[in-house]
N, C-alpha and C positions, 0 to 999 in steps of 0.2 A: 406139446408141454412147452416147448420154448416158444412157438407160434402164442399160442393162448398168452404168457406171459407178456408177449411184443405187445399185443393188444389190447391188454389189461392196463399197459403204460399207457399207449395211447389215448385209452377211454379216460385214463385219470387224467391226464393232460389236459384234453379237452375238457373235462368238467371244471377244472381249474378257471380256466379260458372264459366257459360260460359264466362261470359264479364272477369273475372281475368285471365282465361286460355286465350282468346284472345289477352289481356294486354301481357301477358307474351311472347306469341307465338311472337307477333309483336315487343317486346323488343328486343329478342334473334335472330329474323330475321333480325335487324339492320333496322326495319321501323320505321320513324320518329312518337313517341309519341304525344299525342293531345297537341299542344301549348298552350290552353287554357283551362280555367277552363269551359268555355261555349260550346267548340267545347265536352270534354270530357261528359258534364251532358247530351247534345242533343245525343250523343252516347249511352249512357248510357239510357236513355230514349227509343231511340230506340231498345235497346236489348233486352230490358224489354218487352216491346210491341210483339215482336217477340218471346220471350220466352214463355211467358206469354199464349198467344194464341197459339203456336204448344201444350205447355205443355197441357194444358185444353182440347182441339179439341182429340189430341191423347190418352192422358188418359182418357178420358170419351170412346171414341171407344174401348180401350182396356178391358176398364169394362165392357162395353155393351157386349163385344165376351166372356168375362170370363163369366160372368152371365147367358147367353146362352149357351155355350158349357161346361162349369164346370168342370168335370173329361176329355173331351174330347178334352180341351183348346190346348196340346201341343203334337196335332198329324200334321204331314207335311201339310193337306190340309190346315188346321186353321192357322199356323203360316206362311205358305203362304199368306194367306188373309190377315193376319194381317199387314205382310209388305209393299204388294203393297196397302193395305188400307193408312199406314201410308202415303206412299211417296206419294199417291194422296191426302191426307190432307194437308201435307206441303205444296205442290205446289198451292194448291188451296188460303189456308193462306197466304202465300208469296205473291199471284197474287193479292190477295184481300188487303192487307197491303199495297201493294207498288201503288196500285191503288188509295187506301186513302191516301198517304205520296205523293207520285206524282201528281195525277189529280185534287184531292178533295181539299187538302191542299198546293201543291205547284203550280199548276193553271195549268199545263203542259197538253195540247190536250192529248184525249184519242188515237188517231191514231198515232200521235208521239212517245206517251208512248208504242204503242201496237211494233212501227218498233224499238225501240231501246233495247227490251228486249232479252236479250241473254238466252240460256242455263245454262250457268256460275251462273248466279245471283241465280239461283235454286239450284245449285251443292252442297254448302256448308250448307244453312237450312238443305236440304235432308238427308245430312249426318250425319249432329248433330241429328237431329231428331231419324233417325235409330240409331244413338249410345246413345242417351238416354233412347228409349223405349228397346233397348238390355240390357243396365242396370236394368230397371224398372220390364223388363219380369224374366230377370235370379232373382232378390230378392225373386219375386212371386214364380216362378218355387219352389226356395230354401224353402220359405214359406208353399209352398203345402203339397213338400215334407214333412216336418216336422209336419204339421198337419197332412198329413196321417200317418206318422207314431204313434202319440199320438193317434190318433183314432183307430187303427189297434190295438195298445196295451190296449187302453180301452174296445176296443170289445172283444180282448182274455182274459183280466181280467174279463171283464165281464160275458162272456160266462163259465169261469171257476166257477166263484162264483155262476150262476146260477145253473150248473151243480151240484155241490157241495151241494147247498141249496136242489135242488130234491133229490139228493140222503140221505140227513140228514133227510129230511120229510118221506121219503119213509121206514125208520125204524119205525116210530111213529104206522101206521095199522100193519105193518109185526109184531111186536112183541105182540102187542094187539091180533091179530090175533091168533099167536101160542097159547100164554098163555091162551086164554078162549078156546083153543082147550082143553090145559092139565087141566084146570077147569072142563071142561064137564068130562072128564075123571075120575076126583077123586071125582066128585059126585056121579058118578055110583057106583064106589068102594070102596069111604070111605067120608062119608057126613061129618066127622070130621075135616078130612084132609082138604078136599075143604074149609071148615069155615076158618080153620088157612092160607091157601094157600092165601085166599081171601085179608087177613090183610096184609099178607107178600108182596101180590102183588102190595098193595096199595104202598108201600115205596118204591118198587123198580121202579114202574112205575114212581112215583115222579123224581127218579134218572134218568129215560129215558128222561122225559121233560126238567130237568136242562139241562142235558148234550147233547141234540141231537142239541143244537142252537150251540155247540161250535165246533170250526175247531180242538182241541185239548184238550187231558187231560193229566196229569201225569199219567206213569205206575202204580204209588201207588194207585191212585184213582180208575184207573180200576180195579185193582186188588181185591180191596175193595169191589167194586159193585160186581166183579165176587163171592167174598163168600158171600153177599147179596142174589145173582142170585141162586146159588147153593143151598142155604137153600130151597127154592122154588123145584127146581129138587130132592132135598131128600124127600121133603115130598110126591112127585109123586113115587119116585124110589126107597126107603126107601136104603135097602142093594144092589141093583141092579147096585148101582154107586158106583165107587173110585176114587176119585180125589186127587191129589198132586200139592200141592202150592208152589212157593217158599219161602223159613221162611226169606231170607233178599237178597234185592237188591242191585247192585252195586252201582245203578244210579236212586234212588226213582225219581227223576225228570225228566228222561226221558219223551219223548211224545210219544204216540198212539190216532190212532184216537178213537173218543169215542165210546162205545159199541160195539167194536170188538169182546173183551172176549165173552162179553154176545150171539154175532152172531155165534161163533165159538163151544160154549158151546151149544148153541140150534142146530144146525147143529148135533153135536155128538150123542146128543141123540135120535135126532129126525129119523136120518137115520140107526142107529143100533140097535140092539138087546140089551136090559140090563135086565137081570133076575139075581135072587140068584144064580143058577146055573151055568150062565153065565153072570158074571160082565162084564160092562161097565168100562174100566179104561182109565182116563184121568189124563195126566201130562203136568202140566203149568211150564217152567222152561226158563232162559235164557240162550242165546248161542249167546256169543260175542254181536252184539250191534242190536240182534234181541231178540224176545220172542217167544218163540217153543211151541203151543199149540198142543199136542198129544195126539190120541185116538185110542184104539183097533178098529180093524176093523171088525164087526162083522154084516153087511148089514141086513135090514128086507127085507123080500120077499115082495115088494108091486108092485102093479099093473101101480101106475101112479108115474113116476120119479119125484121128487122136481125139483122147480123151478130154484133153485141155486141163489135166491135173496141173502142171506147172506152173502156168500163168493165172489160174484159181488160187492156188495155194498162196503165191505172193499178194494179190489183190485183197483176199481174204486176212491175212496176216498183218497187212498194211491197215485193212479197214477196222481191225479191232483195235490198232495201237494210236493210229491218229486218224483226225479229220483230212487229213489231203489224200488225194486218190491216187492210184496207178494210173498213168495215161498210156493208153497205146493208140497209135495211129497206122495207116495202111493204105497205102497206093499199087500202083501200076509196078513198080519198082523196088520198093522197100516197104519193109516192116519195121516199126519201130515202138518202144516200150520205154518209157521215163517214170523211174523209182524216184519216190521224195527221199531226199538227204536231211535226217531228222538231226536238228541241232539243239533243240530243248528235251528237257527230261519228259519221257514218255510217263503219265500216271493211269493210263486206262487198265493196263493189267499191272498190279503189282510185283514186283520180285520179293523175296525173303526179305532183303534187307529194306526196301522200302516200308513192307509190310510191320516191319518192327518197329521201324522208325515212326510211323503212325499210330501205332500200340500205343509207343512211350509219350508220344504228345499229346494223344485222346488221352491218358492215364495223369499226365501233369495239368493238362486242361481242366479237367474233372475236379483235381484238388485242387485246385486255383479257386474254381466253382464252390468248391466245399467250404474253404476256408472262408470265402466272401458273404456264403450263407451263413456262416458261424456269426462272424461279426454283425452282420447285420439283424441276428436273433440277440445277439447279446446286447445292442442298441437299443432295441424294442422294450428288451428286459429292464434295463436302467432306466428307461424313458417312463417305463408303465409304472414300474415298483417305486419310482422318486415319487410319481404322481399320487399313487397310492399310500404312499407315506406321509406326504404333506395332508392327504385327506384325514388318515387316520390321526394325525398331530391336530387337525383341527376342531375332529369331532370329539376329539377326547377319548377317555374311556380305556377299554383292555386292545393291547397291541394286535386287533387283528390282520395286520399287515404281515405278521410273520408267517403264516398258514400259505398264503399265495407265492410269498419270496421263498419258504422252504421248498413247496411243490414245483415250481417253475424251476426253482433254482437247480435243483436236482436233473429237471430236463436239460439246464445250460450244461453241468457237467456232463451227462452223457453226450451230448452234442460235442462237446467239447474232445472228449475221449475218441469218437469216432472220427471228427474231423482231425485231428491230430495222429490218429492211430497209436495212443497211448492208454492202457489202461491197467493196473497191477494185476488184476482176474483175469479180465475175459476181453482185453485189448488185442488190436491187431499183431503187438509182439508175441501176446500170449497163444495166439492161434498160429503164427508160425514157428512158435519153437515147440509146439504138439503137433504138429504136422509134421517135422521132421523128425522128432522123437518117434511119432508111430510109422514112418517111413524107413527108419533107420531098424526097429525091431521087426517090421515085417519082408 
């Protein structure tokens, strides 16, 4: 029922627009304007009957096809069917209305009515209906395109966010599994070190749990954690490991993906031999706008090749956040990875705060556009009504300008209540009040 009332209101406003357009065409064509207010009123009533019937029948026909075909609505076959359907519906509407007005109300015999009908009677209504439908479909097509773009962006953002979350969740079992492997080795070699390792592992793992849900952390935080993680590795490898860390950072607040250093350090000791006689040397340093992690290359002789989870994880997470790639260099003596230091805000994946800010901005932008649209509507109303008032004064007679003024004026008031979110009965404030009322009740 609410939808019908809304569509009926649109049909009434379209009828007023068509009536004003016909009046202007008659005036500028030199055709005599209605001499009395009664003639004008009757003409306006007939115009509204035609407009409302045409609009409602054609609109519901289009809505039915839109609901049925949805994404495939704007193909040649459906558009052709829509056009032919609109022509047929308009002809049938015109015929039925004319039968009612001429035969039922006018008292004309049906045979005389049929004999006097000409194709020209149906020509203007069909053209007006097609024109109004083209405007309607153009707006719908534009709206569908915009909705599609929004849905596409939401899908891209949602997919990227899901991938990013999956990659972050991958770190937890990966880290725990490898740490337990180290702990197993320590228990066999040095039980006392294994006890200390377990205590330190609890602190490290706490950091892993805290940071793995973050998109980015500062490089200073990551280096602090790297030192903590290195303390674990020192318990396992003792003098077999030699690590160099930067004493000072040019930009401590630069961002990196969390646990990236831990994964690279873990890879270095996992895939390379580290003994007191053949130390594994790891160097972490700044290079421009990247952080370089370099280790001496002395690969272990293993039967099974590593899965490459660590480096892949870092590369994929950076790939979702920025266009800057993780660089990998390998020669006979060293293996080097350079990870980007991010200094600009990352917008590929929205955090909750960024998402809310964007929503607020979009809402504010939409409100400004609504206000601008209302003032344009009001300006057109004032200009057109001023012109019609002048025409009414020149032609004299009944003040027919009052009808379009009242009809269009109601539309202006409705637009204003929607734009400025105020209506004494059914505005936004009323809606919010009722929602809160039923929410508390239930």
